[in-house]
N, C-alpha and C positions, 0 to 999 in steps of 0.2 A: 766165470767167477772163481777166484782162487779159494782153495780150501783153507780153513783156519788151522794153523799148526797145532799139534796136540798139546804142547806146553801152554800155549795161549788159551786153548779151550779149557784146560785144567785150571788155569788161573781164574778164568771167568766163572767156572763152577764154584770155586772157593768164594768169589765175590758174591754170587747168588746165595750161597749158604750163609754168609755173614748176615745178610739182610732178612733171613727167614725168621718167622715168629718162634719156631721151636728152638732155634739157636739162641735167640735172645732170652728165652725162658731158662734154658740150661745155663747160659752164661750168668744170669742173675743168681742162680742157685749156687754155682761154684764160687762166685764172688762173695756171696753171703757167708758161705762155709769158711772161706779163707779169713775173712774178717773176724768171724766168731773165734777162730783159733789164734787171733792176734797176729796174723801174717798179712801185713799191709804194704802198700806201695807208697813211695813219697808223693805219688800222684793222687792218693786218696784225699789228701787235704793239703792244699797249697796256699799258704798265707790267708787262711780262713775261707778259701774258695774251693768248694767241692768240684772236682773235675770229672769229665766223662771218659777220660782215658782208660781207667781200669776196666770199665764196662766194655769199651771198644776192644781192648786187648783180649778180654774174656771171650767176646763174640768171635774174634779172629781165631783163637786157639781151639774153640769148640768146633768151628767150621772146618778147620784143618783136620781135626780128629775124625770127623765124619767123612771127609772127602779123600784124604791121602791114605796110603797103605799103613798098616800097623807100625808103630815106632815110638821111641822115647824122645827126649829133648835135651838140649845143651843150653846153658845160660852163662854168660860172662857178666857179672854184676848182680849181686843178690840183695844187698842192703837189708831190709826188714823181711824179705821173703814173700812179698805180695805177688810178684809175677811167677816166682818159682812155685808157689802154691797152686796157681792156676794151671801151670804147665804139668805139674805132677798129677792133678786131677784129670787131665786130658791125655795122659800118656797111656799106652796100651799096657795092661798087666804083664809083668815079667820082662819089662824093658828097663831102661835106665834114665834117670834124670841126673845129668852131670852139671854141678853148680860150681863156678869158678869165681872166687872173690877173695882178695887179700885182707878184707876187713881192716884191721888196725895196722897192718904192716906198712912199711914206708913206701912200697910200690903202689899203694892205693892212689888213684888219680883224684879222689875227692879231698877237700880240705878237712882238717881235724874237726872243724866246727860242725860237720855233718854227723858227728857222733861215732865215726869209725874208729876212734882211738879207744872206745869203751868195749871191752871184751865181754862183759856180762850180757849185753843185748845180742852180740854175735853168737854166744853160746846158746841163748834162748832161741834165736832164730833157727840155728842148725838143729837143735833138739826137736822143735816143733815140725820142721820140714821132714825130719827122719820119721817122726811118728805118723805124719800124714802119708808119707811114702809107704810105710809098713801097712797102713790101713788100706791103701790102694794097690798093694802088691807090686810096687815099683821100687827098684833098687836105687837108693839115693846115694850119690857119690860126691861129697863136698871136697873141694880142693881149696885150701886156704893159701892162695897165691894169686899173682896177677896172671892175666891171660897170656902175656908174652912169655912168662916163665913156663907156663903150662905147655905152650906151643913148642918152645925150644927143647923141652924135655920129651916131646912127642908122647904125651900121656893118654891120648885118646885111643885106647886099645880095646874098648868094650865090644863084646861079641854080639851086639844087637843093633838093629837099624835105628836111625834117628830121623824124625820128620819135622822137627821144629828146632831152629837155632836162634836164640835171642841174644843179640849183641848189645850190651849195655855196660861195657867196661870203659876202657880208654877211648876217648872220642877224637883222637888225632887221626890225620890221614894215614900215617904209618901204622898206627895201632889197628884201625879198622881194616886196612888193606891186608895186614898180616893175618887177622882173624878170618877174613873172607877166604883168603888163599888156603889156609890150613883146614878150616872146617869143611869147606866145599870139597876138598880132596878126600875127606873121610866119609862123605855121604854116599850111600849105596843107591838110593833111589830118589824120587822127587821129594823135596822138602821145602818148607817155608822158612825164609830167613827174615827175622824181625830186627830192624835197625832203630834203636832208640836215639833220641836227641838228633834226629835228622831235621835240622832247622838252622836258622842264622846264628844261633848261639854256639854251634859247634860246626864251623865250616869244613873241618877235616872230614866229617862224615860224608858230606856231598862230594868232596874230592875223591874219596875212596870209591864211592859208587860210580864215579866217572872213569875209574881206572880199569885196566884189563882184568883185575881181580873180580869185577862184577859182570864180566862178559857172559851173556846168556841168561842173566836174571830177568824175569818177567814181572813187571810191577803189578801188585794186587791193590794196595792202598797207600795213601800218604795223608795222614790226619794232622791237624794243627789245633792248638788250644791256647786261647788268649786269656790272660788274667788281668784283673783291674790294675794291678800294681806293676805290670811289666809291659813295655812298649812292643816288643817283638814276640810273636807266638812261639811256643815250644811244640815239638811234633815228633812223630815216629812214622816209619814206613814198613811195609812188608813186601817181600819179593819171593817169587817162586823159582827155586833152583830145579832145573829139569833133571830127569833121570839120565844117568850116563848112557851114551849110545853104545 
């Protein structure tokens, strides 16, 4: 009988931790705290339908915090700060949370109708995330720019490890491929890469995950959420990036 590879065993350990009662209790607490601070995700309320995605995301990042070595987090796509707030609360003290989002700049991939052209909400989100980070002894590093501009300038020079990378910026094949290639090169040890909009609405995401940029990634989960007013479900996935050999 062949032995389970260490990276697969680690992914399975994360999966078990996600389902644990203690994880769900902690996830509920950090999600409540985020919402109390006004840091919410666009998944919190979709066309009048409350979704399970924020809780599932919280369970995932709590599990990662308990299983993987100490580290911070990276996020492309901040919006109202809901997922950043969860990542900050699960980061190891004295690490970094790097948040990359152009907000109202022309490089934003979302349409202006999403509110990205309004700078007052962007300022509020950044201020609230900075205050939460200070409370949790995490260094918050906001970059008001697109992920591609960040990558081309090679701005990830932070002297601490990262254990979670959340990709929720441009959902094209080229954009996600470039993000995977760049951020994976920067990771020192095992890390979980969360890919938002991994569904039929954004086929470029699946294409990027089929490319060489995703070689070696081990699947942890792939969840879908169907809403009454939408025919095709929305979803996200999580993958384990192994430690460099």
